[in-house]
C-alpha positions as CSV (number, residue, x, y, z in Angstrom):
1,M,0.0,0.0,0.0
2,S,1.1,3.6,-0.6
3,T,1.7,5.9,2.3
4,P,-1.8,7.6,2.1
5,D,-3.4,4.2,1.8
6,V,-1.5,2.9,4.9
7,A,-2.6,5.9,6.9
8,L,-6.2,5.5,5.9
9,H,-6.0,1.8,6.7
10,I,-4.8,2.6,10.2
11,L,-7.5,5.2,10.7
12,K,-10.3,2.8,9.6
13,T,-9.0,0.0,11.8
14,A,-8.5,2.2,14.8
15,G,-11.7,4.0,14.3
16,S,-13.7,0.8,14.2
17,L,-12.0,-0.4,17.4
18,F,-12.6,3.0,19.1
19,Y,-16.2,3.0,18.2
20,R,-17.0,-0.6,19.0
21,N,-14.8,-1.2,22.1
22,G,-14.1,2.2,23.4
23,Y,-11.1,4.6,23.2
24,H,-9.4,3.5,26.4
25,N,-10.1,-0.2,25.8
26,T,-8.2,0.0,22.5
27,G,-4.4,0.0,22.8
28,I,-1.7,0.6,20.3
29,N,-0.9,-3.1,20.1
30,E,-4.5,-4.0,19.3
31,I,-4.6,-1.5,16.5
32,I,-1.3,-2.9,15.1
33,K,-2.7,-6.4,15.4
34,H,-6.0,-5.7,13.6
35,A,-4.3,-3.5,11.0
36,D,-1.7,-6.3,10.4
37,I,1.2,-3.8,10.3
38,A,4.5,-3.4,12.1
39,K,4.7,-1.1,15.1
40,A,7.3,1.0,13.2
41,T,4.8,1.4,10.3
42,L,2.2,2.9,12.7
43,Y,4.6,5.3,14.2
44,N,5.8,6.4,10.8
45,H,2.3,7.8,10.2
46,F,1.1,8.8,13.7
47,E,3.1,9.8,16.8
48,S,0.6,8.5,19.3
49,K,-2.8,7.0,19.9
50,D,-4.2,10.5,20.6
51,A,-2.9,11.6,17.2
52,I,-4.7,8.6,15.6
53,C,-7.9,9.5,17.5
54,I,-7.8,13.2,16.3
55,A,-7.2,12.2,12.7
56,Y,-10.0,9.6,13.0
57,L,-12.4,12.2,14.4
58,E,-11.5,14.8,11.7
59,Q,-12.0,12.2,8.9
60,R,-15.3,11.0,10.4
61,H,-16.6,14.5,10.9
62,R,-15.9,15.5,7.3
63,S,-17.8,12.3,6.1
64,F,-20.6,13.1,8.5
65,I,-21.2,16.7,7.4
66,S,-20.9,15.6,3.8
67,A,-23.6,12.9,4.4
68,L,-25.9,15.4,6.1
69,K,-25.6,17.8,3.1
70,S,-26.4,15.0,0.8
71,Y,-29.5,13.9,2.8
72,A,-30.8,17.5,2.8
73,E,-30.1,18.1,-0.9
74,K,-32.0,15.0,-2.0
75,R,-35.2,16.3,-0.3
76,Y,-37.6,19.1,-1.1
77,V,-36.9,22.4,0.5
78,G,-38.8,23.2,3.7
79,K,-39.7,20.6,6.3
80,P,-38.4,17.6,4.4
81,A,-34.9,19.1,4.2
82,L,-34.9,20.0,7.9
83,M,-36.0,16.5,8.9
84,A,-33.2,15.0,6.9
85,I,-31.0,14.9,9.9
86,F,-33.3,12.4,11.6
87,D,-33.5,10.3,8.4
88,Y,-29.7,10.1,8.7
89,V,-30.0,8.8,12.3
90,I,-32.6,6.2,11.2
91,D,-30.4,4.9,8.5
92,A,-27.4,4.9,10.9
93,Y,-29.3,3.0,13.5
94,R,-30.4,0.4,11.0
95,G,-26.9,-0.1,9.7
96,D,-24.2,-2.4,11.0
97,A,-22.7,-1.8,14.4
98,F,-24.5,1.3,15.7
99,Y,-23.2,2.6,19.0
100,G,-24.5,6.1,18.9
101,C,-22.4,9.2,18.3
102,W,-18.7,8.3,17.7
103,A,-17.5,11.7,19.1
104,S,-19.7,11.7,22.2
105,R,-18.6,8.1,22.8
106,I,-15.0,9.1,22.9
107,Y,-15.6,12.3,24.8
108,G,-17.3,10.4,27.6
109,E,-14.1,8.4,28.2
110,L,-11.6,11.2,28.1
111,R,-9.3,12.0,31.0
112,P,-8.3,15.5,32.1
113,E,-5.0,15.2,30.2
114,S,-6.7,14.6,26.9
115,Q,-7.9,18.2,26.4
116,N,-6.5,18.2,22.9
117,I,-9.1,15.5,21.8
118,A,-11.8,17.2,23.9
119,E,-11.3,20.5,22.1
120,V,-11.5,18.8,18.7
121,I,-14.9,17.2,19.7
122,R,-16.3,20.5,21.1
123,Q,-15.3,22.3,17.9
124,Q,-17.0,19.6,15.8
125,K,-20.2,20.0,17.8
126,K,-20.0,23.8,17.1
127,D,-19.5,23.0,13.4
128,L,-22.7,20.9,13.5
129,L,-24.6,23.9,15.0
130,V,-23.3,26.2,12.3
131,F,-24.4,23.6,9.6
132,L,-27.9,23.5,11.2
133,E,-28.1,27.3,11.3
134,E,-27.3,27.4,7.6
135,L,-29.9,24.7,6.9
136,V,-32.5,26.6,8.8
137,R,-31.8,29.8,6.9
138,R,-32.1,28.1,3.6
139,N,-35.4,26.5,4.4
140,F,-37.3,29.4,6.0
141,V,-38.6,32.7,4.5
142,N,-37.8,36.0,6.3
143,I,-36.5,34.4,9.4
144,S,-34.9,36.4,12.2
145,K,-31.5,35.6,13.8
146,A,-33.2,34.7,17.1
147,E,-35.6,32.3,15.3
148,V,-32.6,30.7,13.5
149,E,-30.8,30.2,16.8
150,K,-33.9,28.8,18.5
151,I,-34.8,26.3,15.7
152,S,-31.2,25.2,14.9
153,G,-30.4,24.8,18.7
154,G,-33.6,22.7,19.1
155,L,-32.7,20.5,16.1
156,Y,-29.2,20.1,17.5
157,L,-30.5,18.9,20.9
158,L,-33.1,16.6,19.4
159,Y,-30.5,15.1,17.0
160,E,-28.0,14.5,19.8
161,S,-30.8,12.9,22.0
162,A,-31.9,10.7,19.1
163,M,-28.3,9.4,18.6
164,S,-27.6,8.7,22.2
165,E,-31.0,7.4,23.4
166,S,-31.6,5.1,20.4
167,Y,-28.3,3.4,21.3
168,L,-29.1,3.3,25.0
169,H,-32.5,1.8,24.5
170,Q,-31.5,-0.3,21.6
171,S,-34.7,0.9,19.8
172,D,-35.6,3.5,17.2
173,W,-38.5,5.1,19.1
174,P,-36.3,8.0,20.4
175,I,-35.4,8.9,16.8
176,Y,-39.1,9.0,15.7
177,L,-40.1,10.9,18.8
178,A,-37.3,13.4,18.3
179,K,-38.4,13.8,14.6
180,N,-42.0,14.4,15.6
181,M,-41.0,16.9,18.3
182,A,-38.9,18.8,15.8
183,A,-42.0,19.8,13.9
184,D,-43.1,21.9,16.9
185,L,-40.0,24.1,16.4
186,F,-41.4,25.2,13.0
187,S,-44.8,26.4,14.2
188,G,-45.5,30.0,13.4
189,V,-42.6,30.4,11.0
190,Q,-43.0,30.4,7.2
191,L,-41.2,27.5,5.5
192,A,-39.7,27.8,2.0
193,E,-41.8,26.6,-0.9
194,K,-41.6,22.8,-1.5
195,K,-40.2,22.9,-5.0
196,P,-37.8,20.4,-6.6
197,N,-35.0,21.6,-8.8
198,P,-36.1,21.4,-12.5
199,E,-32.8,19.8,-13.4
200,G,-33.6,16.8,-11.2
201,G,-31.8,17.8,-8.0
202,F,-33.2,20.0,-5.3
203,S,-33.0,23.7,-4.9
204,N,-31.7,23.8,-1.3
205,N,-28.0,23.1,-2.2
206,L,-25.7,23.4,0.8
207,H,-22.0,24.2,0.2
């Protein structure tokens, strides 16, 4: 494998172990064993387990935001696009090996000396809020800043609850309840017109 391929292979292997078994339950030697590489190879690409974790979180976050954009873009503007985040959770829950939010799972294990990882996760949660604010602006008409913050904040909390509680209860009812509750956030605010893109896509493109 080329150098970029080796690094990606290490990240995929380590990320799968972190997500399934927990960050502190996954040691360097276990990553090396499952990746089937030499210890020197791992340290040629990453200086520590923390460095692997940060790279994994960054890669996973980019993929996550890209997926949310795709879910929103494939739906009509207005309520369907706003509800897309819950459709994402439903599909994630129904997929293989669902353990809730990967970032929150790691954050819950962090020790005081791991503030570098904690800060990465906090920033990613802020990035999600920014994404939701943009999504709200694009799907409402003449909406105030206060309304944007209220609706996007509510969507954020309901999304986080859906992710964590569906894993805790091993059931999808928290996702559907969160999705139904989200509709109450939109009452009294004018949604954008539900109109598909004439070229076959949808008009609420997020970039």
